[in-house]
N, C-alpha and C positions, 0 to 999 in steps of 0.2 A: 403530858398533865402540868400542872402549874406543883410548883413546889411549895411542903407545908408551909416554909417560910413567907409565901406572897397569898398567905388564905387569913384573914382575921376575922370574916363573917361569913354562914354557908346559910343561906333559903332552903326549907324540907316543905314539897307541895306535893298533898298527897288527897285522894277523892275522899274517904271515910279515916274517922279515927281507927286504930289499931293496924291499919298499914303502915304505915313508918316503923312499927315494931317488929311488925312479921316479916319486911324484909331489910332494917337497914336499922336496928335500933343497938346493934352491938357497936357497928360503927359510928353511932352517933356517939355513944357513951363513950368511944378513943377520941372523937373530936373534942367535945367538952371538955374531959380530962386531958387535953393539952393546951385547953386554952381558947378553942374557936367558938364564936359565941354563934350560938344556933338558933335558927327563931321556926318554929312549924306554923306553916297556912293550911288550912285541914278546909277542903272546899265545901264538906256537907258536914252535918251534924250526927249523921248515920241514923236517921227518925227510921232506916226501913230494915235495920236491924234488933238484935235480942229475938230471945228465943220466948221467954215469959209470956205464958198468956194471961197472966195476973197483973203483969203492969199496965196501965193505960199508955195507948202508944202515946199521946202526948206528954209524957215522960221524958222518953225515951233518948230527945234528944241533948236533957239536962243532965241525963244521967250516960250518956256517951260523952257528952264534954267533960265531965267530972273525971271519967276518966283517962281520956285523952290527958288533962294535963296531970295527974298522978300517974302516969304511965312516963311522960315526959318529964317529971321531976328522976325517976329511976334512974334517967339518963343523965341528967346533968340540963335538963332545957327549963326555963323558966317563963317565956316568952311562946305563946301559941294562942295561937288565933284563927278563928273558926268565919271562912265566908258567907256560911248559910243559906249554901244553897241544899237543893230537895235531892233527897239520897236515893240512886234508882232514876233520877231525869237527866240528869247530867249531860250536856251537849257543849260543843265548841260553839260557845254565842260570842258575840262582840263585846257583853256586859261580862263574862268570866274570864275573859284576855284583860281587857280592864283593870278588873279587880286583881288579877293577880298582876298586872304591872304595877298596881299602884302600892301592892307590898312587896315588891323588886326596887322600884325608886325609896321605897323608905326605910329596907333596909341595907341598900347596897352591897349587895354579896359577892365573894369573888366565886362563889362554889354555889350550884344550883342543886337538888339529887328532887327528882320526880320519877313518877311510875313509865315505864312504857306506853308508847301511843301506839305500839304494836302489835298484834296478837299474837300468841304465840300458840302456835296448834297443839307444839309438845306437850303443853304444861297449862289448858284451856282457864284451869281455874283461876291462873293468877292475870286472867286477859277480863276481867268482871269489864263490863261498857263503860263504867261510871269511870274507872280506873286510866281506861281508853283516852276518854273524854279530859281529866282533869291531866295526864300524861301529855296530850297533843296541845291544849290551853296553857301549860307550863312554857311547851317548849315553841311555841307563836308569840308566847310573851317576851322571852327571852328575845327573840327573832324573829322578827323588828320591832316588837310595838316599844318594849320597854327604854329600850336606848336611842329610839326615837322621838324629840321632841314633838313631831308635827300630828303622831298615833293620839290616841285619847287624850285631847286636846285639854280636856278638862281639868287633867288630874296637874299641868303646870302651870293654869291658867287661875285655878279655882281653891286648888290644894296647895300650891309653893311647889311641886314634886318633880326634880331636875331628872332630864333624862338620866340613865346607868345601863352601862353594857355587863352583862353576866360574861367572865372569860370561859365557864368550863361550866358542861352539865354534867352530871353523876344521873345515868340509868338504871333503875331496876327492873330488876324482875326480867332481863329483856334476855332474850333466846341467842345475844352474839355478845355473852357478859365477856370484858377481855381485862378486868381488873379485880382481884382478890383483896380482901381484907380481912387479916386476921382477928378474930373477934374473940380467941379462947380468951383472953382475959375478962372480956366485959362479957360474956356468954349471961354469968348470972345478972349481971343487971339486964338484959334485953328478954330472959326470964320474967323476972320479977316485973319489965315492962308491960309483957304479952298478961301477966295476971294479973294486971290491975284492970283490965279491960271484963271484969265480972261477966258483963252483961253477953259478950259472945267466947268466953273464952273458958269460963266456970263450967262447960259440960263438955268439956274437952279431955277424954283420958287421954294420960300419958303422955300429955302436953311437952312436958322438957324431953322426952325421949324423943317425938316426929320431928322438932324443931333440930335436937343435937342431930338427929340423922341427915336432916339438911342441910345445915352448914357441915358436916363431915365431908359429903358430897363436894360442895361447893371448894371446899378446904383440897379435896382429889382431886376435882377439873382444874385449880390452880396451882396446881403442885407444887403445896406444903407437906411439911411435913409429918407423917401417922400421925393420930391422935390429937391435931389442929382441926379447928373450926374457923369457919370465914363464911363472908358473904360478898354476893358478887354483884358487879355494876359492870356495864357499858359507858365509857367514860368520853366525852366529847368534848373538844377544844372550839371554841366561839369567837375566830378574829374579828 
């Protein structure tokens, strides 16, 4: 793993608004508190989300974008970018790889956080097809695309975006997580972020208790002292 002194910028790539908040908002809050610059790249607008039949579907993208910006503010993130793909129809396309590579070259992060491209058969709910596609496209953007000046040549030729090598990837919701971040002190910020997604979490009874129990199980798996809360990741070095 990189030492924190080697990290200045972090890019988070997820499929939907609220994905980062369920999986990593406590960790993100600790990063921004430590002075890291964190950027969110949300691949879709979450237009297949929400459950209120009285809200026109045409309004959902704007609602969910606003909710994600509010959630990001709860954990100290101000740079939130939406790639505009259709929720529920995500595939690992050349275009998606290029668009994630573009953000990588713009942000030039030392660390990238993404979703798992591998299905977790023990917790299928965490393996939404859009999550898998976003995770796989992000990994392919890290290697080989963003670092290769001859991949997606328009990024350099037309936009002046030089190649960039991301040295470290953190994968959330992975069955083989090997790194646990203590988020006890940032848990309230995580809950505030999740509650910002009113269209998604407004109808979840006992959200705090559910998320706390989940974080407690992570802490136990990571060997943290009793009473602590954690988020879990698989950390991959990319030479």
